[in-house]
N, CA, C and O atoms as CSV, one atom per row, in Angstrom:
chain,resi,resn,atom,element,x,y,z
A,1,MET,N,N,-15.535,12.408,27.643
A,1,MET,CA,C,-14.488,11.819,26.841
A,1,MET,C,C,-14.011,10.541,27.531
A,1,MET,O,O,-13.916,10.497,28.758
A,2,LEU,N,N,-13.723,9.541,26.776
A,2,LEU,CA,C,-13.389,8.218,27.295
A,2,LEU,C,C,-12.144,8.222,28.171
A,2,LEU,O,O,-12.166,7.639,29.255
A,3,LEU,N,N,-11.076,8.852,27.744
A,3,LEU,CA,C,-9.848,8.863,28.540
A,3,LEU,C,C,-10.065,9.553,29.885
A,3,LEU,O,O,-9.599,9.078,30.920
A,4,LYS,N,N,-10.771,10.664,29.854
A,4,LYS,CA,C,-10.987,11.415,31.090
A,4,LYS,C,C,-11.931,10.657,32.018
A,4,LYS,O,O,-11.670,10.537,33.215
A,5,ASP,N,N,-13.021,10.149,31.465
A,5,ASP,CA,C,-14.020,9.454,32.279
A,5,ASP,C,C,-13.478,8.146,32.874
A,5,ASP,O,O,-13.714,7.851,34.046
A,6,ASN,N,N,-12.773,7.387,32.085
A,6,ASN,CA,C,-12.314,6.069,32.531
A,6,ASN,C,C,-10.978,6.092,33.267
A,6,ASN,O,O,-10.752,5.292,34.175
A,7,TYR,N,N,-10.095,7.008,32.876
A,7,TYR,CA,C,-8.734,6.965,33.418
A,7,TYR,C,C,-8.268,8.268,34.058
A,7,TYR,O,O,-7.158,8.346,34.585
A,8,GLY,N,N,-9.113,9.280,34.012
A,8,GLY,CA,C,-8.740,10.555,34.589
A,8,GLY,C,C,-7.657,11.288,33.806
A,8,GLY,O,O,-6.949,12.127,34.364
A,9,ILE,N,N,-7.524,10.977,32.522
A,9,ILE,CA,C,-6.514,11.605,31.677
A,9,ILE,C,C,-7.197,12.622,30.781
A,9,ILE,O,O,-8.138,12.302,30.055
A,10,LYS,N,N,-6.719,13.829,30.843
A,10,LYS,CA,C,-7.252,14.869,29.976
A,10,LYS,C,C,-6.587,14.728,28.610
A,10,LYS,O,O,-5.361,14.767,28.497
A,11,ALA,N,N,-7.401,14.567,27.585
A,11,ALA,CA,C,-6.886,14.363,26.236
A,11,ALA,C,C,-6.641,15.719,25.586
A,11,ALA,O,O,-7.546,16.314,25.001
A,12,ASP,N,N,-5.421,16.191,25.696
A,12,ASP,CA,C,-5.084,17.447,25.035
A,12,ASP,C,C,-4.713,17.167,23.577
A,12,ASP,O,O,-4.764,16.024,23.123
A,13,ARG,N,N,-4.350,18.190,22.874
A,13,ARG,CA,C,-4.047,18.078,21.447
A,13,ARG,C,C,-2.891,17.102,21.197
A,13,ARG,O,O,-2.941,16.309,20.257
A,14,GLU,N,N,-1.877,17.158,22.016
A,14,GLU,CA,C,-0.712,16.286,21.834
A,14,GLU,C,C,-1.093,14.814,21.968
A,14,GLU,O,O,-0.650,13.977,21.181
A,15,ILE,N,N,-1.907,14.508,22.955
A,15,ILE,CA,C,-2.353,13.117,23.143
A,15,ILE,C,C,-3.232,12.690,21.973
A,15,ILE,O,O,-3.096,11.574,21.471
A,16,LYS,N,N,-4.125,13.561,21.539
A,16,LYS,CA,C,-4.995,13.225,20.402
A,16,LYS,C,C,-4.173,12.954,19.152
A,16,LYS,O,O,-4.467,12.018,18.409
A,17,GLU,N,N,-3.141,13.766,18.913
A,17,GLU,CA,C,-2.283,13.565,17.747
A,17,GLU,C,C,-1.508,12.246,17.865
A,17,GLU,O,O,-1.327,11.530,16.881
A,18,GLY,N,N,-1.058,11.942,19.079
A,18,GLY,CA,C,-0.344,10.684,19.295
A,18,GLY,C,C,-1.228,9.479,19.042
A,18,GLY,O,O,-0.801,8.504,18.423
A,19,VAL,N,N,-2.459,9.548,19.520
A,19,VAL,CA,C,-3.412,8.453,19.312
A,19,VAL,C,C,-3.716,8.315,17.818
A,19,VAL,O,O,-3.788,7.201,17.301
A,20,GLN,N,N,-3.891,9.422,17.138
A,20,GLN,CA,C,-4.166,9.389,15.697
A,20,GLN,C,C,-2.990,8.760,14.951
A,20,GLN,O,O,-3.187,7.976,14.023
A,21,GLY,N,N,-1.779,9.104,15.355
A,21,GLY,CA,C,-0.595,8.526,14.731
A,21,GLY,C,C,-0.520,7.026,14.938
A,21,GLY,O,O,-0.146,6.288,14.027
A,22,MET,N,N,-0.873,6.573,16.131
A,22,MET,CA,C,-0.869,5.133,16.409
A,22,MET,C,C,-1.926,4.421,15.575
A,22,MET,O,O,-1.695,3.314,15.090
A,23,CYS,N,N,-3.078,5.050,15.408
A,23,CYS,CA,C,-4.138,4.455,14.585
A,23,CYS,C,C,-3.685,4.353,13.133
A,23,CYS,O,O,-3.923,3.340,12.474
A,24,ASN,N,N,-3.032,5.404,12.633
A,24,ASN,CA,C,-2.531,5.373,11.258
A,24,ASN,C,C,-1.492,4.271,11.092
A,24,ASN,O,O,-1.486,3.569,10.081
A,25,LEU,N,N,-0.623,4.119,12.069
A,25,LEU,CA,C,0.404,3.080,12.019
A,25,LEU,C,C,-0.230,1.696,12.002
A,25,LEU,O,O,0.208,0.818,11.259
A,26,SER,N,N,-1.252,1.503,12.815
A,26,SER,CA,C,-1.900,0.186,12.835
A,26,SER,C,C,-2.573,-0.103,11.499
A,26,SER,O,O,-2.613,-1.256,11.071
A,27,ASP,N,N,-3.102,0.918,10.835
A,27,ASP,CA,C,-3.690,0.725,9.504
A,27,ASP,C,C,-2.630,0.278,8.500
A,27,ASP,O,O,-2.878,-0.611,7.685
A,28,VAL,N,N,-1.454,0.894,8.559
A,28,VAL,CA,C,-0.352,0.529,7.664
A,28,VAL,C,C,0.092,-0.907,7.931
A,28,VAL,O,O,0.313,-1.672,6.992
A,29,ILE,N,N,0.221,-1.272,9.187
A,29,ILE,CA,C,0.628,-2.628,9.550
A,29,ILE,C,C,-0.402,-3.643,9.056
A,29,ILE,O,O,-0.041,-4.694,8.525
A,30,GLU,N,N,-1.667,-3.329,9.230
A,30,GLU,CA,C,-2.726,-4.223,8.763
A,30,GLU,C,C,-2.658,-4.386,7.244
A,30,GLU,O,O,-2.767,-5.501,6.735
A,31,GLU,N,N,-2.482,-3.299,6.533
A,31,GLU,CA,C,-2.415,-3.349,5.071
A,31,GLU,C,C,-1.230,-4.194,4.607
A,31,GLU,O,O,-1.355,-4.971,3.660
A,32,ARG,N,N,-0.099,-4.049,5.259
A,32,ARG,CA,C,1.076,-4.859,4.906
A,32,ARG,C,C,0.801,-6.337,5.149
A,32,ARG,O,O,1.207,-7.186,4.357
A,33,GLY,N,N,0.119,-6.641,6.232
A,33,GLY,CA,C,-0.227,-8.035,6.528
A,33,GLY,C,C,-1.146,-8.620,5.470
A,33,GLY,O,O,-0.985,-9.769,5.060
A,34,ILE,N,N,-2.096,-7.834,5.038
A,34,ILE,CA,C,-3.016,-8.288,3.983
A,34,ILE,C,C,-2.242,-8.545,2.696
A,34,ILE,O,O,-2.437,-9.569,2.041
A,35,GLU,N,N,-1.365,-7.615,2.336
A,35,GLU,CA,C,-0.564,-7.778,1.118
A,35,GLU,C,C,0.310,-9.030,1.188
A,35,GLU,O,O,0.435,-9.764,0.208
A,36,LYS,N,N,0.914,-9.266,2.356
A,36,LYS,CA,C,1.737,-10.474,2.525
A,36,LYS,C,C,0.886,-11.733,2.363
A,36,LYS,O,O,1.313,-12.698,1.730
A,37,GLY,N,N,-0.297,-11.718,2.929
A,37,GLY,CA,C,-1.191,-12.872,2.826
A,37,GLY,C,C,-1.603,-13.146,1.392
A,37,GLY,O,O,-1.668,-14.300,0.968
A,38,ILE,N,N,-1.881,-12.086,0.644
A,38,ILE,CA,C,-2.240,-12.245,-0.767
A,38,ILE,C,C,-1.067,-12.835,-1.535
A,38,ILE,O,O,-1.250,-13.744,-2.345
A,39,GLU,N,N,0.126,-12.331,-1.290
A,39,GLU,CA,C,1.311,-12.849,-1.976
A,39,GLU,C,C,1.539,-14.321,-1.656
A,39,GLU,O,O,1.868,-15.106,-2.546
A,40,LYS,N,N,1.367,-14.702,-0.390
A,40,LYS,CA,C,1.522,-16.112,-0.007
A,40,LYS,C,C,0.495,-16.983,-0.736
A,40,LYS,O,O,0.806,-18.093,-1.167
A,41,GLY,N,N,-0.723,-16.469,-0.869
A,41,GLY,CA,C,-1.756,-17.209,-1.593
A,41,GLY,C,C,-1.429,-17.357,-3.062
A,41,GLY,O,O,-1.646,-18.419,-3.646
A,42,LEU,N,N,-0.905,-16.293,-3.670
A,42,LEU,CA,C,-0.505,-16.364,-5.081
A,42,LEU,C,C,0.624,-17.371,-5.270
A,42,LEU,O,O,0.618,-18.164,-6.211
A,43,GLU,N,N,1.587,-17.323,-4.361
A,43,GLU,CA,C,2.706,-18.260,-4.424
A,43,GLU,C,C,2.206,-19.701,-4.324
A,43,GLU,O,O,2.639,-20.565,-5.087
A,44,ALA,N,N,1.310,-19.955,-3.397
A,44,ALA,CA,C,0.766,-21.309,-3.214
A,44,ALA,C,C,0.006,-21.765,-4.453
A,44,ALA,O,O,0.100,-22.929,-4.844
A,45,LEU,N,N,-0.738,-20.866,-5.068
A,45,LEU,CA,C,-1.491,-21.226,-6.271
A,45,LEU,C,C,-0.548,-21.577,-7.419
A,45,LEU,O,O,-0.778,-22.551,-8.136
A,46,VAL,N,N,0.504,-20.795,-7.594
A,46,VAL,CA,C,1.470,-21.070,-8.657
A,46,VAL,C,C,2.162,-22.419,-8.407
A,46,VAL,O,O,2.309,-23.228,-9.324
A,47,ILE,N,N,2.575,-22.646,-7.186
A,47,ILE,CA,C,3.245,-23.907,-6.858
A,47,ILE,C,C,2.307,-25.092,-7.074
A,47,ILE,O,O,2.725,-26.135,-7.576
A,48,THR,N,N,1.052,-24.934,-6.699
A,48,THR,CA,C,0.069,-26.006,-6.900
A,48,THR,C,C,-0.138,-26.278,-8.387
A,48,THR,O,O,-0.158,-27.433,-8.813
A,49,CYS,N,N,-0.290,-25.229,-9.166
A,49,CYS,CA,C,-0.477,-25.407,-10.611
A,49,CYS,C,C,0.736,-26.106,-11.228
A,49,CYS,O,O,0.594,-26.992,-12.071
A,50,LYS,N,N,1.917,-25.695,-10.800
A,50,LYS,CA,C,3.142,-26.324,-11.316
A,50,LYS,C,C,3.173,-27.809,-10.962
A,50,LYS,O,O,3.525,-28.644,-11.794
A,51,SER,N,N,2.801,-28.132,-9.719
A,51,SER,CA,C,2.828,-29.538,-9.294
A,51,SER,C,C,1.781,-30.369,-10.028
A,51,SER,O,O,1.911,-31.589,-10.125
A,52,LEU,N,N,0.748,-29.715,-10.543
A,52,LEU,CA,C,-0.286,-30.411,-11.319
A,52,LEU,C,C,0.027,-30.396,-12.817
A,52,LEU,O,O,-0.801,-30.783,-13.642
A,53,HIS,N,N,1.236,-29.943,-13.150
A,53,HIS,CA,C,1.736,-29.929,-14.528
A,53,HIS,C,C,0.970,-28.972,-15.435
A,53,HIS,O,O,0.859,-29.202,-16.639
A,54,CYS,N,N,0.453,-27.916,-14.861
A,54,CYS,CA,C,-0.144,-26.854,-15.672
A,54,CYS,C,C,0.987,-26.087,-16.344
A,54,CYS,O,O,2.106,-26.040,-15.833
A,55,THR,N,N,0.693,-25.496,-17.474
A,55,THR,CA,C,1.700,-24.662,-18.118
A,55,THR,C,C,1.748,-23.300,-17.426
A,55,THR,O,O,0.823,-22.921,-16.708
A,56,LYS,N,N,2.825,-22.585,-17.649
A,56,LYS,CA,C,2.918,-21.228,-17.094
A,56,LYS,C,C,1.796,-20.354,-17.633
A,56,LYS,O,O,1.231,-19.538,-16.905
A,57,GLU,N,N,1.478,-20.527,-18.902
A,57,GLU,CA,C,0.436,-19.715,-19.531
A,57,GLU,C,C,-0.934,-19.979,-18.896
A,57,GLU,O,O,-1.684,-19.045,-18.611
A,58,ASP,N,N,-1.254,-21.266,-18.676
A,58,ASP,CA,C,-2.533,-21.598,-18.033
A,58,ASP,C,C,-2.576,-21.069,-16.601
A,58,ASP,O,O,-3.610,-20.588,-16.137
A,59,THR,N,N,-1.455,-21.162,-15.915
A,59,THR,CA,C,-1.384,-20.661,-14.543
A,59,THR,C,C,-1.593,-19.147,-14.529
A,59,THR,O,O,-2.314,-18.627,-13.678
A,60,ALA,N,N,-0.968,-18.447,-15.461
A,60,ALA,CA,C,-1.141,-16.988,-15.548
A,60,ALA,C,C,-2.598,-16.636,-15.833
A,60,ALA,O,O,-3.122,-15.673,-15.274
A,61,LYS,N,N,-3.253,-17.404,-16.697
A,61,LYS,CA,C,-4.671,-17.155,-16.988
A,61,LYS,C,C,-5.520,-17.329,-15.731
A,61,LYS,O,O,-6.441,-16.552,-15.481
A,62,ARG,N,N,-5.202,-18.348,-14.949
A,62,ARG,CA,C,-5.942,-18.571,-13.704
A,62,ARG,C,C,-5.743,-17.401,-12.727
A,62,ARG,O,O,-6.690,-16.912,-12.112
A,63,LEU,N,N,-4.491,-16.976,-12.609
A,63,LEU,CA,C,-4.216,-15.824,-11.736
A,63,LEU,C,C,-4.962,-14.598,-12.216
A,63,LEU,O,O,-5.559,-13.871,-11.422
A,64,TYR,N,N,-4.927,-14.373,-13.507
A,64,TYR,CA,C,-5.596,-13.205,-14.094
A,64,TYR,C,C,-7.095,-13.238,-13.799
A,64,TYR,O,O,-7.679,-12.223,-13.419
A,65,MET,N,N,-7.708,-14.391,-13.972
A,65,MET,CA,C,-9.156,-14.509,-13.757
A,65,MET,C,C,-9.521,-14.407,-12.273
A,65,MET,O,O,-10.499,-13.752,-11.913
A,66,LEU,N,N,-8.737,-15.051,-11.426
A,66,LEU,CA,C,-9.075,-15.111,-10.004
A,66,LEU,C,C,-8.716,-13.843,-9.228
A,66,LEU,O,O,-9.412,-13.468,-8.285
A,67,HIS,N,N,-7.636,-13.193,-9.628
A,67,HIS,CA,C,-7.129,-12.087,-8.823
A,67,HIS,C,C,-7.206,-10.734,-9.503
A,67,HIS,O,O,-6.679,-9.749,-8.986
A,68,HIS,N,N,-7.850,-10.675,-10.646
A,68,HIS,CA,C,-8.131,-9.409,-11.319
A,68,HIS,C,C,-6.878,-8.555,-11.531
A,68,HIS,O,O,-6.870,-7.363,-11.227
A,69,PHE,N,N,-5.827,-9.178,-12.053
A,69,PHE,CA,C,-4.644,-8.416,-12.408
A,69,PHE,C,C,-4.990,-7.459,-13.535
A,69,PHE,O,O,-5.968,-7.660,-14.255
A,70,GLU,N,N,-4.189,-6.422,-13.682
A,70,GLU,CA,C,-4.451,-5.427,-14.718
A,70,GLU,C,C,-4.400,-6.036,-16.114
A,70,GLU,O,O,-5.159,-5.645,-17.001
A,71,ASN,N,N,-3.499,-6.998,-16.299
A,71,ASN,CA,C,-3.363,-7.635,-17.607
A,71,ASN,C,C,-2.677,-8.990,-17.450
A,71,ASN,O,O,-2.231,-9.359,-16.364
A,72,ASP,N,N,-2.606,-9.718,-18.562
A,72,ASP,CA,C,-1.970,-11.045,-18.536
A,72,ASP,C,C,-0.488,-10.957,-18.190
A,72,ASP,O,O,0.058,-11.853,-17.546
A,73,GLU,N,N,0.161,-9.878,-18.617
A,73,GLU,CA,C,1.594,-9.731,-18.367
A,73,GLU,C,C,1.894,-9.637,-16.875
A,73,GLU,O,O,2.870,-10.217,-16.399
A,74,THR,N,N,1.068,-8.918,-16.144
A,74,THR,CA,C,1.257,-8.799,-14.697
A,74,THR,C,C,1.091,-10.159,-14.035
A,74,THR,O,O,1.847,-10.509,-13.130
A,75,ALA,N,N,0.112,-10.918,-14.481
A,75,ALA,CA,C,-0.099,-12.264,-13.940
A,75,ALA,C,C,1.097,-13.152,-14.277
A,75,ALA,O,O,1.543,-13.934,-13.437
A,76,MET,N,N,1.618,-13.039,-15.495
A,76,MET,CA,C,2.768,-13.857,-15.898
A,76,MET,C,C,4.009,-13.489,-15.086
A,76,MET,O,O,4.837,-14.357,-14.809
A,77,GLU,N,N,4.155,-12.234,-14.702
A,77,GLU,CA,C,5.275,-11.830,-13.842
A,77,GLU,C,C,5.217,-12.578,-12.508
A,77,GLU,O,O,6.243,-13.035,-12.005
A,78,LYS,N,N,4.030,-12.699,-11.945
A,78,LYS,CA,C,3.874,-13.439,-10.679
A,78,LYS,C,C,4.181,-14.916,-10.882
A,78,LYS,O,O,4.820,-15.542,-10.036
A,79,VAL,N,N,3.730,-15.471,-11.996
A,79,VAL,CA,C,4.013,-16.884,-12.267
A,79,VAL,C,C,5.518,-17.089,-12.355
A,79,VAL,O,O,6.056,-18.016,-11.749
A,80,ASN,N,N,6.199,-16.231,-13.104
A,80,ASN,CA,C,7.648,-16.366,-13.249
A,80,ASN,C,C,8.367,-16.181,-11.912
A,80,ASN,O,O,9.399,-16.806,-11.668
A,81,LEU,N,N,7.829,-15.335,-11.061
A,81,LEU,CA,C,8.437,-15.094,-9.767
A,81,LEU,C,C,8.406,-16.342,-8.878
A,81,LEU,O,O,9.380,-16.638,-8.186
A,82,TYR,N,N,7.302,-17.058,-8.901
A,82,TYR,CA,C,7.115,-18.195,-7.988
A,82,TYR,C,C,7.296,-19.554,-8.637
A,82,TYR,O,O,7.260,-20.569,-7.941
A,83,TRP,N,N,7.491,-19.610,-9.957
A,83,TRP,CA,C,7.620,-20.886,-10.651
A,83,TRP,C,C,8.907,-21.543,-10.228
A,83,TRP,O,O,9.223,-22.638,-10.693
């Protein structure tokens, strides 16, 4: 076992559970970071479309096509949020 061989630490059940919990936490943190990055990208796209004088409807269509929203209404919600 890596902990025992490298550090002389016997990995009992409590340590294994603690390590598993830390791994789960890092997965959650990573997922939140990805979600934040996607939102920042959506915001930037909406702002760019607005600065190029696109309509809200055209911007929503672009979001829908590029980001595979469930429907046009969901894309329009994002446009309204960042417009």
